[in-house]
ROBAMI-633907 format. One record per residue (C-alpha): chain; y, x, z; residue in one letter. Coordinates in nm, 2 decimals, always signed. Layout:
# ROBAMI-633907
{A; {Y; X; Z}; A} ...
END
This chain:
# ROBAMI-633907
{A; {+0.00; +0.00; +0.00}; X} {A; {+0.34; +0.14; -0.10}; X} {A; {+0.58; +0.25; +0.17}; X} {A; {+0.93; +0.11; +0.18}; X} {A; {+1.21; +0.35; +0.28}; X} {A; {+1.39; +0.23; +0.59}; X} {A; {+1.72; +0.38; +0.52}; X} {A; {+1.93; +0.65; +0.34}; X} {A; {+1.81; +1.01; +0.34}; X} {A; {+1.98; +1.25; +0.58}; X} {A; {+2.17; +1.40; +0.29}; X} {A; {+2.29; +1.05; +0.18}; X} {A; {+2.38; +0.97; +0.54}; X} {A; {+2.61; +1.28; +0.55}; X} {A; {+2.78; +1.17; +0.23}; X} {A; {+2.84; +0.82; +0.36}; X} {A; {+2.97; +0.96; +0.69}; X} {A; {+3.22; +1.18; +0.51}; X} {A; {+3.33; +0.89; +0.30}; X} {A; {+3.39; +0.68; +0.61}; X} {A; {+3.58; +0.96; +0.77}; X} {A; {+3.81; +0.98; +0.46}; X} {A; {+3.86; +0.60; +0.45}; X} {A; {+3.94; +0.58; +0.82}; X} {A; {+4.19; +0.87; +0.78}; X} {A; {+4.36; +0.68; +0.49}; X} {A; {+4.36; +0.36; +0.69}; X} {A; {+4.52; +0.53; +0.99}; X} {A; {+4.79; +0.70; +0.78}; X} {A; {+4.88; +0.39; +0.60}; X} {A; {+4.89; +0.17; +0.91}; X} {A; {+5.12; +0.42; +1.09}; X} {A; {+5.37; +0.40; +0.81}; X} {A; {+5.32; +0.02; +0.79}; X} {A; {+5.39; -0.02; +1.16}; X} {A; {+5.71; +0.19; +1.15}; X} {A; {+5.85; -0.01; +0.85}; X} {A; {+5.74; -0.35; +0.98}; X} {A; {+5.87; -0.31; +1.33}; X} {A; {+6.20; -0.16; +1.22}; X} {A; {+6.26; -0.43; +0.96}; X} {A; {+6.15; -0.70; +1.20}; X} {A; {+6.39; -0.57; +1.47}; X} {A; {+6.68; -0.57; +1.22}; X} {A; {+6.60; -0.92; +1.09}; X} {A; {+6.50; -1.06; +1.43}; X} {A; {+6.17; -1.16; +1.28}; X} {A; {+5.89; -1.21; +1.53}; X} {A; {+5.64; -1.24; +1.24}; X} {A; {+5.73; -0.89; +1.11}; X} {A; {+5.73; -0.73; +1.45}; X} {A; {+5.39; -0.90; +1.52}; X} {A; {+5.26; -0.76; +1.19}; X} {A; {+5.38; -0.41; +1.29}; X} {A; {+5.20; -0.44; +1.62}; X} {A; {+4.88; -0.55; +1.43}; X} {A; {+4.91; -0.22; +1.24}; X} {A; {+4.91; -0.04; +1.57}; X} {A; {+4.60; -0.22; +1.68}; X} {A; {+4.44; -0.14; +1.34}; X} {A; {+4.51; +0.23; +1.41}; X} {A; {+4.33; +0.20; +1.75}; X} {A; {+4.03; +0.04; +1.58}; X} {A; {+4.02; +0.30; +1.30}; X} {A; {+4.07; +0.58; +1.55}; X} {A; {+3.76; +0.46; +1.74}; X} {A; {+3.55; +0.48; +1.43}; X} {A; {+3.70; +0.82; +1.35}; X} {A; {+3.59; +0.94; +1.70}; X} {A; {+3.24; +0.80; +1.64}; X} {A; {+3.21; +0.97; +1.30}; X} {A; {+3.36; +1.30; +1.41}; X} {A; {+3.02; +1.39; +1.54}; X} {A; {+2.82; +1.57; +1.27}; X} {A; {+2.48; +1.47; +1.41}; X} {A; {+2.35; +1.13; +1.32}; X} {A; {+2.20; +1.07; +1.66}; X} {A; {+2.53; +1.13; +1.83}; X} {A; {+2.71; +0.89; +1.60}; X} {A; {+2.44; +0.63; +1.68}; X} {A; {+2.49; +0.69; +2.06}; X} {A; {+2.87; +0.62; +2.02}; X} {A; {+2.82; +0.30; +1.82}; X} {A; {+2.82; +0.05; +2.11}; X} {A; {+3.14; +0.20; +2.27}; X} {A; {+3.31; +0.19; +1.93}; X} {A; {+3.22; -0.17; +1.88}; X} {A; {+3.36; -0.26; +2.22}; X} {A; {+3.69; -0.09; +2.13}; X} {A; {+3.71; -0.28; +1.80}; X} {A; {+3.62; -0.61; +1.97}; X} {A; {+3.90; -0.57; +2.23}; X} {A; {+4.15; -0.48; +1.95}; X} {A; {+4.06; -0.81; +1.78}; X} {A; {+4.11; -1.01; +2.11}; X} {A; {+4.44; -0.84; +2.17}; X} {A; {+4.55; -0.92; +1.82}; X} {A; {+4.45; -1.28; +1.86}; X} {A; {+4.63; -1.32; +2.19}; X} {A; {+4.95; -1.17; +2.05}; X} {A; {+4.95; -1.37; +1.73}; X} {A; {+4.89; -1.69; +1.92}; X} {A; {+5.18; -1.63; +2.16}; X} {A; {+5.40; -1.52; +1.88}; X} {A; {+5.32; -1.83; +1.68}; X} {A; {+5.38; -2.06; +1.97}; X} {A; {+5.72; -1.90; +2.03}; X} {A; {+5.81; -1.94; +1.66}; X} {A; {+5.70; -2.31; +1.66}; X} {A; {+5.90; -2.36; +1.98}; X} {A; {+6.21; -2.25; +1.78}; X} {A; {+6.27; -1.93; +1.98}; X} {A; {+6.51; -1.74; +1.75}; X} {A; {+6.56; -1.77; +1.38}; X} {A; {+6.45; -1.49; +1.15}; X} {A; {+6.68; -1.36; +0.88}; X} {A; {+6.58; -1.28; +0.53}; X} {A; {+6.40; -0.94; +0.50}; X} {A; {+6.35; -0.78; +0.17}; X} {A; {+6.18; -0.47; +0.32}; X} {A; {+5.95; -0.70; +0.50}; X} {A; {+5.85; -0.88; +0.18}; X} {A; {+5.79; -0.54; +0.01}; X} {A; {+5.57; -0.40; +0.29}; X} {A; {+5.37; -0.73; +0.31}; X} {A; {+5.31; -0.73; -0.07}; X} {A; {+5.21; -0.36; -0.07}; X} {A; {+4.96; -0.42; +0.21}; X} {A; {+4.82; -0.71; +0.03}; X} {A; {+4.75; -0.49; -0.26}; X} {A; {+4.62; -0.18; -0.07}; X} {A; {+4.41; -0.32; +0.22}; X} {A; {+4.14; -0.51; +0.03}; X} {A; {+4.03; -0.19; -0.15}; X} {A; {+4.02; +0.01; +0.18}; X} {A; {+3.82; -0.27; +0.35}; X} {A; {+3.57; -0.31; +0.06}; X} {A; {+3.50; +0.06; +0.03}; X} {A; {+3.44; +0.11; +0.40}; X} {A; {+3.23; -0.21; +0.42}; X} {A; {+3.00; -0.09; +0.14}; X} {A; {+2.96; +0.26; +0.30}; X} {A; {+2.91; +0.10; +0.65}; X} {A; {+2.64; -0.14; +0.52}; X} {A; {+2.45; +0.13; +0.34}; X} {A; {+2.47; +0.36; +0.64}; X} {A; {+2.37; +0.08; +0.88}; X} {A; {+2.68; +0.12; +1.09}; X} {A; {+2.79; -0.20; +1.26}; X} {A; {+3.11; -0.03; +1.38}; X} {A; {+3.22; +0.08; +1.03}; X} {A; {+3.15; -0.28; +0.91}; X} {A; {+3.35; -0.42; +1.20}; X} {A; {+3.64; -0.19; +1.14}; X} {A; {+3.64; -0.29; +0.77}; X} {A; {+3.67; -0.65; +0.89}; X} {A; {+3.97; -0.55; +1.10}; X} {A; {+4.12; -0.41; +0.78}; X} {A; {+4.04; -0.72; +0.59}; X} {A; {+4.20; -0.93; +0.87}; X} {A; {+4.52; -0.72; +0.81}; X} {A; {+4.50; -0.83; +0.45}; X} {A; {+4.50; -1.20; +0.56}; X} {A; {+4.79; -1.13; +0.79}; X} {A; {+4.97; -0.96; +0.50}; X} {A; {+4.93; -1.28; +0.29}; X} {A; {+5.04; -1.50; +0.57}; X} {A; {+5.34; -1.28; +0.64}; X} {A; {+5.44; -1.26; +0.27}; X} {A; {+5.41; -1.64; +0.23}; X} {A; {+5.61; -1.70; +0.55}; X} {A; {+5.89; -1.45; +0.46}; X} {A; {+5.92; -1.58; +0.10}; X} {A; {+5.93; -1.95; +0.22}; X} {A; {+6.18; -1.86; +0.48}; X} {A; {+6.40; -1.67; +0.24}; X} {A; {+6.39; -1.93; -0.04}; X} {A; {+6.33; -2.27; +0.13}; X} {A; {+6.40; -2.21; +0.50}; X} {A; {+6.04; -2.33; +0.60}; X} {A; {+6.02; -2.12; +0.92}; X} {A; {+5.72; -2.33; +1.04}; X} {A; {+5.48; -2.21; +0.77}; X} {A; {+5.42; -1.87; +0.91}; X} {A; {+5.32; -1.96; +1.27}; X} {A; {+5.08; -2.24; +1.15}; X} {A; {+4.89; -2.00; +0.93}; X} {A; {+4.91; -1.73; +1.20}; X} {A; {+4.71; -1.96; +1.44}; X} {A; {+4.43; -1.98; +1.18}; X} {A; {+4.43; -1.60; +1.16}; X} {A; {+4.41; -1.58; +1.54}; X} {A; {+4.10; -1.80; +1.54}; X} {A; {+3.94; -1.57; +1.28}; X} {A; {+4.02; -1.27; +1.50}; X} {A; {+3.85; -1.42; +1.80}; X} {A; {+3.54; -1.48; +1.60}; X} {A; {+3.53; -1.13; +1.45}; X} {A; {+3.60; -0.99; +1.80}; X} {A; {+3.30; -1.18; +1.94}; X} {A; {+3.08; -1.07; +1.66}; X} {A; {+3.18; -0.70; +1.72}; X} {A; {+3.12; -0.73; +2.09}; X} {A; {+2.77; -0.87; +2.02}; X} {A; {+2.70; -0.60; +1.77}; X} {A; {+2.67; -0.83; +1.47}; X} {A; {+2.75; -0.71; +1.12}; X} {A; {+2.48; -0.45; +1.07}; X} {A; {+2.39; -0.52; +0.71}; X} {A; {+2.16; -0.22; +0.67}; X} {A; {+1.89; -0.07; +0.89}; X} {A; {+1.93; +0.24; +1.09}; X} {A; {+1.74; +0.53; +0.94}; X} {A; {+1.39; +0.61; +1.06}; X} {A; {+1.20; +0.93; +1.05}; X} {A; {+1.04; +1.00; +0.71}; X} {A; {+0.71; +1.02; +0.89}; X} {A; {+0.73; +0.66; +1.00}; X} {A; {+0.77; +0.45; +0.68}; X} {A; {+0.77; +0.07; +0.69}; X} {A; {+0.50; -0.09; +0.49}; X} {A; {+0.53; -0.42; +0.30}; X} {A; {+0.30; -0.59; +0.55}; X} {A; {+0.53; -0.48; +0.84}; X} {A; {+0.84; -0.59; +0.64}; X} {A; {+0.75; -0.92; +0.48}; X} {A; {+1.11; -0.98; +0.36}; X} {A; {+1.10; -0.66; +0.17}; X} {A; {+1.46; -0.57; +0.25}; X} {A; {+1.41; -0.32; +0.53}; X} {A; {+1.65; -0.49; +0.77}; X} {A; {+1.65; -0.38; +1.13}; X} {A; {+1.59; -0.65; +1.40}; X} {A; {+1.90; -0.87; +1.44}; X} {A; {+2.06; -0.78; +1.11}; X} {A; {+2.16; -1.06; +0.88}; X} {A; {+2.14; -0.89; +0.54}; X} {A; {+1.82; -1.08; +0.44}; X} {A; {+1.97; -1.42; +0.50}; X} 
END
């Protein structure tokens, strides 16, 4: 009976780990710049949405930094040992983001302050909407192939930043053109609900769409893996 490989080879794991480190570094660099621009523009325009978006970028940096710490280890076994701690950090960052966005949205709906038109805010939101999906997709693919739930969870954090970019862009444009200041906080509450779900999944370790590698001396046979996809217990890639 033919053996089924349970994961990427050690050489392939090293390639994927290097790719994730590069993607995380790019994510951190971009988000630092994004945070500076968004918070500055938000302060000038008295826009709680822009300031909140900038703070989301700070949280995104903390999540990416946790993954960078995990993958700074060269040995695969050390990276695996750091997985749970990294997932906890990512989960907490999701919860913090959800809490801030909810409070910020409630304040906006209550009519606390009125944001001015912000061209720099519109530009940074549009740029993030163009950049973030590619970073998220690339890291998610590498994380799934490597079997790293933390890399997949961090890619979801980046994807959530994409949603926030879209919400922010719509809100800023509607506010600038039609004066619909209520559109942004309503959509932000939906994003907060998504953040809570993703945080819960990260805390529980969900999102591992590929198995952890096993020693070459212990292949999985078709009989032991009736689904034929090589998923580790608890993974959802076969469903």
